[in-house]
C-alpha positions as CSV (number, residue, x, y, z in Angstrom):
1,M,274.3,269.0,96.9
2,R,272.4,265.7,96.6
3,I,271.2,264.5,93.2
4,F,267.7,263.3,92.3
5,N,268.3,259.6,92.3
6,F,265.9,257.6,90.1
7,S,267.8,254.3,90.5
8,A,265.7,251.2,90.7
9,G,267.7,250.0,93.7
10,P,269.6,250.4,95.8
11,A,267.4,253.5,95.8
12,V,267.0,256.9,97.3
13,L,266.4,257.0,101.1
14,P,264.6,259.8,103.0
15,T,267.0,262.6,103.8
16,P,265.9,263.0,107.4
17,V,266.6,259.3,107.9
18,L,270.1,259.6,106.5
19,E,270.7,262.7,108.6
20,T,269.7,260.8,111.8
21,A,271.9,257.9,110.9
22,R,274.8,260.3,110.2
23,D,274.3,262.0,113.6
24,E,274.1,258.7,115.5
25,L,276.8,256.9,113.5
26,L,279.7,257.3,116.0
27,D,277.6,257.5,119.2
28,W,274.2,255.9,119.3
29,H,272.0,257.4,122.1
30,G,275.0,258.3,124.3
31,R,276.4,254.7,124.3
32,G,279.7,255.8,122.9
33,M,279.6,253.5,119.9
34,S,277.8,252.9,116.7
35,I,274.7,250.7,116.4
36,M,276.9,248.6,114.0
37,E,279.3,247.8,116.9
38,M,276.7,246.6,119.4
39,S,275.9,243.0,120.3
40,H,272.7,241.9,118.5
41,R,271.7,240.2,121.7
42,G,272.2,243.2,123.9
43,K,269.2,245.1,125.3
44,D,270.0,248.1,123.0
45,F,269.7,246.3,119.7
46,T,266.9,244.1,121.0
47,G,265.0,247.3,121.6
48,V,265.8,248.5,118.1
49,I,264.5,245.4,116.4
50,E,261.4,245.1,118.6
51,T,260.5,248.7,118.0
52,A,261.0,248.3,114.2
53,E,258.7,245.3,114.2
54,A,256.1,247.1,116.2
55,D,256.2,250.2,113.9
56,L,256.0,248.0,110.8
57,R,253.0,246.2,112.3
58,T,251.3,249.6,112.8
59,L,252.1,250.8,109.3
60,M,250.8,247.7,107.6
61,G,248.1,246.7,110.0
62,I,249.8,243.2,110.3
63,P,247.4,240.8,112.2
64,S,248.7,239.1,115.4
65,N,248.7,235.7,113.8
66,Y,251.5,236.7,111.4
67,K,255.2,236.6,112.2
68,V,257.5,239.4,111.0
69,L,261.1,238.4,110.2
70,F,264.1,240.5,109.4
71,L,266.3,238.3,107.3
72,Q,269.2,238.4,104.8
73,G,270.0,237.3,101.3
74,G,268.0,239.6,99.2
75,A,264.6,238.7,97.7
76,T,266.3,236.6,95.1
77,Q,267.4,234.2,97.8
78,H,263.8,233.9,98.8
79,F,262.8,232.7,95.3
80,A,264.3,229.4,96.6
81,Q,263.6,229.9,100.3
82,V,259.8,230.2,99.8
83,P,259.4,226.8,98.1
84,M,261.8,225.3,100.5
85,N,259.5,226.3,103.3
86,L,256.1,226.0,101.7
87,L,256.0,223.3,99.0
88,A,256.0,220.4,101.5
89,G,256.2,217.9,98.6
90,R,253.3,219.4,96.7
91,S,253.1,221.8,93.7
92,A,252.9,225.6,93.6
93,D,251.3,227.9,91.0
94,Y,253.2,230.8,89.6
95,V,251.8,233.9,87.8
96,V,254.6,235.3,85.6
97,T,254.1,239.0,84.8
98,G,257.7,240.2,84.4
99,S,261.4,239.3,84.8
100,W,261.2,238.8,88.6
101,S,258.3,236.5,88.7
102,K,259.8,234.6,85.8
103,K,263.1,234.2,87.8
104,A,261.1,233.1,90.9
105,F,259.2,230.5,88.9
106,K,262.5,229.1,87.5
107,E,264.1,228.9,90.9
108,A,261.0,227.1,92.4
109,Q,261.4,224.5,89.7
110,R,264.9,223.7,91.0
111,I,263.4,223.0,94.5
112,G,260.3,221.0,93.5
113,T,257.2,221.1,91.4
114,A,256.0,224.5,90.1
115,R,253.2,225.1,87.6
116,L,252.8,228.1,85.3
117,A,249.3,229.3,86.1
118,A,249.5,232.3,83.7
119,S,252.1,234.3,81.8
120,T,252.1,237.6,80.0
121,E,255.5,237.1,78.3
122,A,253.9,236.8,74.9
123,D,252.7,240.4,75.3
124,H,256.2,241.5,76.4
125,F,255.0,241.9,80.0
126,T,252.9,245.0,79.3
127,G,249.9,243.9,81.2
128,L,248.3,241.4,83.6
129,P,246.5,238.2,82.8
130,G,242.7,238.4,82.8
131,A,240.6,236.2,85.0
132,G,239.9,233.8,82.2
133,E,243.7,233.3,81.6
134,L,244.4,232.1,85.1
135,D,244.7,228.4,85.5
136,F,245.0,227.6,89.2
137,D,245.3,224.2,90.8
138,P,242.9,224.0,93.8
139,R,245.4,221.6,95.5
140,A,248.4,224.0,95.1
141,A,250.6,224.6,98.2
142,Y,250.5,228.3,97.3
143,V,250.1,230.8,94.4
144,H,253.1,233.1,93.9
145,L,252.8,236.7,92.5
146,C,255.2,239.6,92.0
147,T,252.8,242.5,92.7
148,N,255.1,245.1,91.2
149,E,257.6,244.3,88.4
150,T,260.5,246.7,88.7
151,I,261.9,246.2,85.2
152,H,258.7,246.2,83.2
153,G,256.7,248.7,85.3
154,V,253.6,246.6,85.9
155,E,251.8,246.8,89.2
156,M,249.0,244.6,90.5
157,F,246.3,246.7,92.2
158,D,243.7,244.0,92.3
159,L,244.6,240.5,93.4
160,P,243.5,237.4,91.4
161,V,240.8,235.2,92.9
162,V,242.5,232.0,94.0
163,P,240.9,228.7,95.1
164,D,239.7,228.6,98.7
165,G,242.4,227.5,101.1
166,V,245.3,228.3,98.7
167,P,247.6,230.9,100.3
168,L,248.9,233.9,98.2
169,V,252.6,234.5,98.3
170,A,253.8,237.9,97.1
171,D,257.1,239.4,96.2
172,M,256.5,243.1,97.1
173,S,260.1,244.2,97.0
174,S,259.6,247.3,94.8
175,H,256.4,248.7,96.2
176,I,256.0,247.6,99.8
177,L,255.0,250.5,102.1
178,S,254.0,252.6,99.0
179,R,250.3,252.1,99.8
180,P,248.0,250.3,102.2
181,V,247.8,246.5,101.7
182,D,245.4,244.0,103.4
183,V,248.0,241.6,104.8
184,S,245.3,239.1,105.8
185,K,244.8,238.3,102.1
186,F,248.3,236.8,101.9
187,G,249.9,233.8,103.4
188,L,253.4,235.2,103.0
189,I,254.8,238.5,101.8
190,Y,258.5,239.0,101.2
191,A,260.4,242.1,100.2
192,G,264.0,243.2,99.7
193,A,264.6,246.4,101.5
194,Q,266.5,248.5,99.0
195,K,263.6,250.2,97.3
196,N,261.3,251.7,100.1
197,V,262.7,250.3,103.3
198,G,266.5,250.6,103.7
199,P,269.8,249.4,102.5
200,A,270.4,246.3,100.4
201,G,271.0,243.1,102.3
202,L,267.9,243.2,104.5
203,V,264.7,241.2,103.6
204,I,261.4,241.5,105.4
205,V,259.2,238.4,105.5
206,I,255.6,238.5,106.9
207,V,254.3,235.0,107.2
208,R,251.0,233.5,108.6
209,E,251.8,231.3,111.5
210,D,249.9,228.2,110.2
211,L,252.3,228.1,107.2
212,L,255.4,227.6,109.4
213,G,256.9,224.3,110.2
214,K,256.5,222.8,106.7
215,A,260.1,223.2,105.5
216,L,261.7,220.5,103.4
217,P,263.9,218.2,105.6
218,T,267.0,219.4,103.7
219,T,266.3,223.1,104.4
220,P,269.2,224.6,106.4
221,S,268.1,226.0,109.8
222,V,269.1,229.5,108.9
223,M,266.7,229.3,105.9
224,D,263.8,227.8,107.8
225,Y,261.2,230.5,108.5
226,A,259.9,228.6,111.6
227,V,263.3,228.4,113.1
228,M,264.0,232.1,112.4
229,A,260.6,233.0,113.9
230,E,261.3,231.0,117.0
231,H,264.6,232.9,117.5
232,G,263.2,236.3,116.8
233,S,265.1,236.6,113.5
234,M,268.3,236.1,115.4
235,L,269.4,232.5,115.1
236,N,272.5,234.1,113.6
237,T,273.6,237.7,113.6
238,P,271.0,239.7,111.6
239,P,271.9,242.7,109.4
240,T,271.8,245.1,112.4
241,F,272.5,248.3,110.5
242,G,269.9,247.5,107.9
243,V,267.3,246.8,110.7
244,Y,268.2,250.1,112.4
245,L,267.8,252.1,109.2
246,A,264.5,250.3,108.4
247,G,263.3,251.3,111.8
248,L,264.1,254.9,111.1
249,V,262.2,254.7,107.8
250,F,259.2,253.2,109.6
251,K,259.1,256.1,112.0
252,H,259.5,258.6,109.2
253,L,256.5,257.1,107.3
254,L,254.4,257.1,110.5
255,A,255.3,260.8,111.0
256,Q,254.1,261.5,107.4
257,G,250.6,260.1,108.3
258,G,251.1,256.5,107.5
259,L,250.6,254.6,104.3
260,A,247.3,256.2,103.3
261,A,249.1,259.6,103.2
262,V,252.1,258.0,101.5
263,E,249.9,256.6,98.8
264,Q,248.3,259.9,97.9
265,A,251.8,261.5,97.5
266,N,252.8,258.6,95.3
267,I,249.6,258.9,93.1
268,A,250.4,262.6,92.6
269,K,254.0,261.9,91.5
270,A,253.1,259.1,89.2
271,R,250.3,261.1,87.6
272,L,252.7,264.0,86.9
273,L,255.1,261.7,85.1
274,Y,252.6,259.7,83.2
275,D,250.8,262.8,82.1
276,A,254.0,264.2,80.7
277,I,254.6,261.0,78.7
278,E,251.0,261.1,77.3
279,A,251.2,264.8,76.5
280,S,254.4,264.3,74.4
281,G,252.7,263.5,71.2
282,G,254.4,260.1,71.0
283,F,257.9,261.5,71.6
284,Y,257.9,259.4,74.8
285,R,256.0,256.1,75.2
286,N,255.1,253.8,78.0
287,P,254.0,250.4,76.8
288,V,252.1,249.3,79.9
289,A,248.3,249.0,79.9
290,L,246.8,251.9,81.8
291,P,245.1,249.9,84.6
292,C,248.4,248.3,85.7
293,R,251.0,251.1,85.3
294,S,253.3,251.1,88.2
295,R,253.5,254.0,90.6
296,M,257.0,253.1,91.5
297,N,258.8,252.2,88.3
298,V,258.0,254.1,85.1
299,P,259.8,252.8,82.0
300,F,259.6,254.9,78.8
301,T,261.2,255.0,75.4
302,L,262.1,257.9,73.2
303,A,260.6,257.8,69.7
304,D,264.2,257.8,68.3
305,G,266.4,255.5,70.3
306,A,269.5,257.3,68.9
307,L,268.6,260.2,71.2
308,D,268.9,258.1,74.4
309,R,272.5,259.0,75.0
310,D,271.8,262.7,74.6
311,F,268.9,262.5,77.0
312,L,270.9,260.8,79.6
313,A,273.8,263.3,79.2
314,E,271.4,266.2,79.7
315,A,269.8,264.4,82.7
316,A,273.3,264.1,84.3
317,E,273.9,267.8,83.7
318,R,270.7,268.5,85.7
319,R,271.8,266.0,88.4
320,L,269.1,263.5,87.5
321,E,270.7,260.1,87.9
322,G,269.7,256.4,87.5
323,L,267.4,256.9,84.5
324,K,268.9,254.4,82.1
325,G,266.4,251.5,81.4
326,H,267.2,247.9,82.3
327,K,269.3,246.2,79.6
328,S,266.5,243.8,78.8
329,V,264.0,246.6,78.0
330,G,266.1,249.6,76.9
331,G,265.0,253.2,76.9
332,M,264.6,254.9,80.3
333,R,263.2,254.0,83.6
334,A,262.3,256.4,86.4
335,S,261.9,254.8,89.8
336,I,259.9,257.2,92.0
337,Y,259.8,255.4,95.3
338,N,258.5,256.9,98.5
339,A,261.7,258.9,99.1
340,M,261.7,260.6,95.7
341,S,260.5,264.1,96.2
342,P,257.9,265.8,94.0
343,D,260.6,268.3,93.1
344,G,262.6,265.4,91.6
345,V,259.7,264.3,89.5
346,R,259.0,267.9,88.4
347,A,262.7,268.3,87.5
348,L,262.5,265.2,85.3
349,V,259.3,266.3,83.6
350,G,260.9,269.7,82.9
351,L,263.9,268.0,81.2
352,M,261.5,265.8,79.2
353,Q,259.5,268.7,78.0
354,D,262.6,270.8,77.1
355,F,264.3,267.9,75.4
356,A,261.2,267.1,73.3
357,A,260.7,270.7,72.3
358,R,264.2,270.8,70.9
359,K,264.5,267.3,69.4
360,A,261.1,266.4,68.1
């Protein structure tokens, strides 16, 4: 019996995808071997990666003047790889709205010049900067955002207005494919796979073609987006099993009706959980401002932190796992990615209500 897995990542994957992978693990499409054993340059895997890219383009409506790359290293590696490819001796602006954008800013400073365009750290990352708090350089090489902060549960539904000609770069690791996004508003999108896409180790990069070819001279070839684009993500051996699983996830989402349908399901799940928090009379609290509460990552605290251990113990008894909050924030965190079923959210809400009735 499978648990309800609320882990922030690696996270729950769709059961039909896992079942397909299980059934094909030893013999992929009658080839007598696993996809993990095939040459990445053979026609079979070439078909897998090309189909995965085509399905992702359909899901996200990716324009033809953008390259799609399936890379390695995790999103954290791309905190450095983005400035290595885009700074070109200039400065970049960073909007810091949580732990991950703060890490990306610090990493960019190791590569070149990065400015702090705005930060909400003084407010403990519980909201987003207002338009009047944003200080953009019109000559910046790019503006970097993390559009969903996994740890603090802050999601960006409206993009900031940046100076004309300055490309937006977004870390979308923890909410990519959870709702439609206008890719044309971004110069580059990157996302670790282990939330909504597939297993850890795979990173998706979607980059506008005019931003390629600007890498610092010291950039290793394997970290140069232009080189990887030229070689179809296969300058070296790509994470083949990760690409295969991502392709299965893309087909699963298309079969559900695409990202518009996925978004409606995610809205309903998030509303159910946030409503339970708000209806608890203060027993549970979420500190994030209402307009930017994440649909994917819902942190909450109990009125008495001494009850945290009991809450987690009862959760485990009900096969609800991965609810302990990040160590920098404490409390609880429920990550309700695409593959988390409504039944899982209802089971969590049932526990919360029962626990509060007994302990309040």
